[in-house]
N, C-alpha and C positions, 0 to 999 in steps of 0.2 A: 306858255307855250301850248299849242293845241293837241288833242287828244292822239292825233296821228305822229306829232313830234315826239310827244312822251313815248308812244310805243316804239319809235326808232331808237331811243336811247336806252330802252329797258334790256339789260344784259342777262336777264334770268332766263330768257328763252331764245334758243338759237334758231338760225333759219332750217336747221334739220329737224328740229322740234315741230316748227311751223309746217314743215313738209310732211312730217308724218302724220299730222293731224289732217291735213288736206287729203293725202293719199287713204285715210282710214274712212272718208265720206265719198258717197256718189256725188260727182260734180255735173252739172248740165251747163253746157256752153250755149249762151243766147245770143251770142254776136252773129250777125249777118256778114258773110263775105262780100266785100265791095263787087258790085257787079251792076249793070245797066239796068237789071230788074230787081234790084233791091227795094223792098217796101220805102216809099217816100210821098211826101204831099204831092199831089197831082199837079201843082203849080210849078214845081220845081224841075229843071231839066235833069236828064239822065246823065249818070257819071261817064266821063270819057277816059280812055286810057290812050297815050301817044308813047309809042317806043323811041326814046332818045339815043340810046347807044346800045349795041348788042355784040359781044364776042362770044360766040356760040362755043367756041373750042374751051375758052376759059369758064365758061358758066357766068359770065359777066353781063349782065341786063340793067339798065336804067330805064325805068318807066317815069312819066308824068301822070299822076291821077289828078282829076279834076272832079270836083262835086261841089254843090252848094253847101254852105255852113250848117244847115239845119237838116243834114241828111240822116235819115232811120231815126229811130227812137234814142233819147238820151236820158241820161239817169237824173239830170238837174232841170226837166222841162218845167216842173212846177214853179221854179224860182224865176221862169221867164214872165210868169202872170201874177205873182204874189211877192212882195219885196222882203217878206218875214222868211221866206224859205231859202235854202242854201245853194249856191251854185256849185258846180264840180269841183271847184279849187277848195272849197270849204267843208266838202263831205267825208267823213272818216272812211277810209278805205275798208274797215272792218264792216261797213255797212253793207259790202256787196259779197260777203261772204256769210253763208247761212248753212245749218245743217241740212 
């Protein structure tokens, strides 16, 4: 069982405990909002957004977003060039949380 799975089955810490730890720290969100001007490789086309269905009075919107797979920076980029490194599905989620 991987480290992430082992953490999922650990009953000694609750989600409330995890939330308290996160709230006690200053977190910086590094994610870019998707938009046509998001940083991306110059050879990739811009993102497009197409409205498929909208019912304004109900606040119901369905959009179709289209962008290339290598849009923006991603955490497992080194694995694309070196076989010994981890892809995103193999990186423990704790890697993304730091004091």
